[in-house]
C-alpha positions in Angstrom: -21.7 -2.1 45.5 -19.4 -1.1 42.8 -16.2 -3.0 43.1 -13.2 0.0 43.0 -11.5 -0.4 39.8 -7.8 -2.0 40.1 -4.4 0.0 38.9 -4.3 -2.9 36.2 -7.9 -1.5 35.0 -6.3 1.9 34.5 -3.2 0.7 32.7 -5.2 -2.1 30.3 -6.1 0.5 27.2 -2.1 2.4 27.7 -0.9 -1.6 27.3 -3.3 -2.3 24.6 -2.3 0.8 22.6 1.0 0.1 22.9 0.3 -4.1 21.9 -1.0 -2.4 18.7 1.8 -0.4 17.9 4.1 -3.7 17.9 2.2 -5.1 15.9 1.9 -2.2 13.4 5.5 -2.0 13.5 5.4 -5.4 11.1 5.1 -4.2 8.1 5.7 -5.8 4.1 8.9 -3.5 4.2 9.8 -4.8 7.1 8.5 -8.4 8.1 10.9 -9.6 11.3 12.1 -7.2 14.0 14.1 -7.4 17.2 13.4 -6.7 20.3 15.9 -3.6 20.3 14.2 -2.4 16.7 11.2 -2.3 18.5 12.1 0.0 21.3 13.7 2.2 19.1 11.2 2.5 16.9 8.3 2.8 19.2 10.6 4.5 21.4 9.2 2.1 24.6 11.5 0.7 27.2 13.0 -2.5 27.2 10.7 -4.2 29.7 7.5 -3.2 28.3 8.3 -4.2 25.0 9.1 -7.5 26.2 6.4 -8.4 28.0 4.4 -7.3 24.9 6.3 -9.3 22.3 6.1 -12.6 24.8 2.4 -11.9 25.5 1.8 -11.9 21.7 3.9 -14.5 21.4 2.3 -16.8 24.0 -1.3 -16.2 22.1 0.3 -17.2 18.2 0.1 -13.3 16.9 4.1 -13.4 16.8 6.9 -15.9 16.7 10.5 -16.2 17.2 12.8 -17.1 14.5 15.8 -19.0 15.1 17.8 -16.0 15.3 15.5 -14.4 18.0 13.8 -11.9 15.9 10.0 -11.8 15.6 7.8 -12.3 12.9 3.8 -12.0 12.6 2.2 -15.5 13.7 -0.4 -17.3 12.5 -3.2 -16.2 14.8 -2.2 -12.7 13.3 -2.7 -14.4 9.4 -6.1 -16.1 10.4 -7.6 -12.5 11.9 -6.3 -10.7 9.1 -8.0 -13.2 7.0 -11.6 -12.7 9.0 -11.3 -9.0 8.7 -10.8 -9.1 5.0 -14.1 -11.1 4.3 -16.0 -9.8 6.8 -14.9 -6.0 6.0 -17.3 -3.6 3.9 -15.4 -0.4 3.0 -18.3 1.2 1.9 -20.2 0.5 4.9 -17.8 1.8 6.7 -17.3 5.2 4.5 -20.9 5.8 4.4 -21.6 7.6 7.9 -19.0 10.4 5.8 -21.6 10.3 2.6 -24.5 10.6 4.9 -22.7 14.1 6.4 -21.8 15.7 3.3 -25.0 14.9 1.6 -26.3 17.3 5.3 -23.6 19.7 4.8 -24.1 20.3 1.4 -27.7 19.3 0.3 -26.0 18.6 -3.4 -25.6 15.0 -4.7 -22.6 13.3 -3.3 -21.1 10.4 -5.0 -18.7 7.2 -3.7 -16.9 6.0 -6.9 -14.2 2.9 -7.5 -11.9 2.4 -9.5 -13.4 -0.3 -12.1 -11.9 -3.7 -13.3 -11.4 -2.4 -16.8 -8.9 0.3 -15.7 -10.2 2.3 -17.3 -13.2 3.6 -15.4 -14.4 4.7 -12.1 -18.0 3.5 -11.0 -20.2 4.9 -9.0 -21.0 2.7 -5.7 -23.0 4.8 -3.3 -25.7 7.8 -4.8 -27.5 10.1 -2.4 -29.8 12.4 -4.5 -29.9 16.2 -3.1 -33.1 17.2 -1.6 -33.6 20.1 -3.8 -36.0 20.4 -6.6 -33.5 21.4 -9.7 -30.5 19.0 -9.0 -28.0 16.9 -10.8 -28.7 13.5 -10.9 -26.9 10.0 -11.4 -27.2 6.0 -10.8 -25.4 3.3 -8.7 -23.3 1.4 -10.9 -22.7 3.8 -13.8 -19.3 4.4 -14.9 -17.4 7.2 -16.5 -13.9 7.5 -18.0 -11.3 8.1 -15.0 -10.1 10.9 -17.2 -14.0 12.9 -17.1 -14.7 14.6 -14.0 -13.2 15.7 -10.9 -15.0 12.2 -8.9 -13.0 10.1 -11.9 -9.8 12.0 -11.8 -9.7 11.9 -7.9 -8.8 8.6 -8.5 -7.0 8.2 -11.6 -4.2 11.2 -10.2 -3.0 8.6 -7.2 -2.7 5.4 -9.7 0.4 3.8 -10.7 2.1 6.4 -13.9 2.0 3.0 -15.9 -2.0 2.7 -15.3 -2.4 6.5 -15.8 -0.6 6.2 -19.0 -3.1 3.6 -19.8 -6.1 5.8 -19.2 -4.7 8.5 -21.0 -3.9 6.1 -23.9 -7.8 5.2 -24.4 -10.0 6.9 -26.9 -10.9 9.8 -25.1 -15.2 10.4 -25.1 -16.5 13.4 -25.0 -19.5 13.2 -22.0 -20.7 16.8 -22.0 -19.7 20.3 -23.3 -16.7 20.7 -20.8 -15.4 17.0 -21.5 -11.5 17.2 -21.4 -9.8 15.5 -24.7 -6.5 16.9 -25.0 -3.9 14.1 -22.6 -1.6 17.0 -21.8 -4.4 19.2 -20.3 -5.7 16.4 -18.0 -1.8 15.7 -17.6 -2.0 19.0 -15.8 -5.1 18.9 -13.9 -3.6 15.2 -12.7 -0.7 17.3 -11.2 -2.7 20.0 -9.6 -4.8 17.4 -7.8 -2.0 15.1 -6.5 -0.5 18.4 -5.5 -4.0 19.9 -4.0 -5.5 16.6 -2.7 -9.0 17.1 -4.8 -10.3 17.7 -8.1 -12.8 20.2 -9.4 -14.5 20.1 -12.6 -17.0 22.3 -14.9 -19.3 20.6 -17.4 -17.1 17.5 -18.0 -19.4 14.6 -17.2 -23.3 15.9 -17.5 -24.1 19.3 -19.0 -24.9 22.4 -16.5 -23.2 20.8 -13.7 -20.1 21.4 -11.5 -18.3 19.0 -9.0 -15.4 19.1 -6.8 -14.2 15.6 -5.0 -11.5 14.1 -3.3 -9.6 10.7 -3.3 -9.8 7.9 -0.2 -6.5 6.4 0.1 -5.3 3.2 1.4 -2.1 2.6 3.7 -0.1 2.7 0.9 -1.7 5.9 -0.5 -3.6 4.1 -3.6 -6.9 5.3 -4.1 -9.9 3.2 -2.3 -12.4 5.5 -3.9 -13.4 9.1 -4.2 -15.9 11.3 -2.6 -17.1 14.3 -4.9 -20.5 15.9 -4.8 -21.9 17.7 -8.5 -24.4 20.4 -8.7 -25.9 22.5 -11.1 -24.2 25.4 -12.3 -26.7 28.0 -11.6 -25.7 27.1 -7.5 -22.1 27.8 -8.1 -20.4 30.5 -6.3 -16.9 30.7 -5.4 -18.3 30.7 -1.9 -20.4 28.2 -2.6 -18.0 26.2 -4.2 -15.1 27.2 -1.3 -18.0 25.4 1.6 -18.4 22.6 -0.8 -14.6 21.5 -1.0 -14.0 21.7 2.4 -17.0 19.6 3.6 -15.5 17.0 1.1 -12.5 17.2 2.0 -13.6 16.2 5.7 -15.3 13.5 4.3 -12.9 12.4 2.4 -10.4 12.5 5.3 -13.0 10.9 7.8 -13.7 7.9 5.1 -9.6 7.4 4.7 -9.5 7.1 8.3 -12.3 4.4 8.5 -10.7 2.1 5.8 -7.5 2.6 7.6 -9.1 1.4 11.0 -8.2 4.8 12.4 -10.3 6.7 15.1 -9.9 9.6 17.2 
């Protein structure tokens, strides 16, 4: 006969949620917190915060300073290092990419900033199942200034990084490649304001694209997600549907790399 669940069993998820909120309250800008600050910022009762911080301190996730304030402890540091070593952001984003491919039946691209600070590199490519299609290769790179997938990244880089990319020689890749820095700056402003980028024959002749950024907790671009399709399959309605699918995929991927669920 199954043992009936106790009240503690029922309350455990709520306590865990609150403990996670306490840990997440320690940030780069606020590395040290008092119990009073945690109560005020998290809208939690004093008794609840006291129990949580004492438990986290006991297990090394927090430590108390001489001024009776708290900082993240060695157990939190060790856990962060293990997470950094084992977490695969591309694997975390792949379900969103595969869903996007099913929804649009067009080429799906995941691009990341290249190490040179001037290009976006394709790390995932999911081909369209249709006979006439746009193609790309994993590992290939395009200038950050060219095309929707690259500009979705560039629009969220620092002003210094953006100017460095614009100061580089601008190469024509296709009939519609943007070569005027002033025009590109306007497109970047539009992308920042709308949350997405679009392009028309900028990296491939005969192709259009829409893309959206994947941003980390500090709103820095980890990647961008886009689709590319032949211009003969373009209509305003098709683009609108594709854009909504891309935005959903980017939102899902952003939540995945930030460790958010639900």
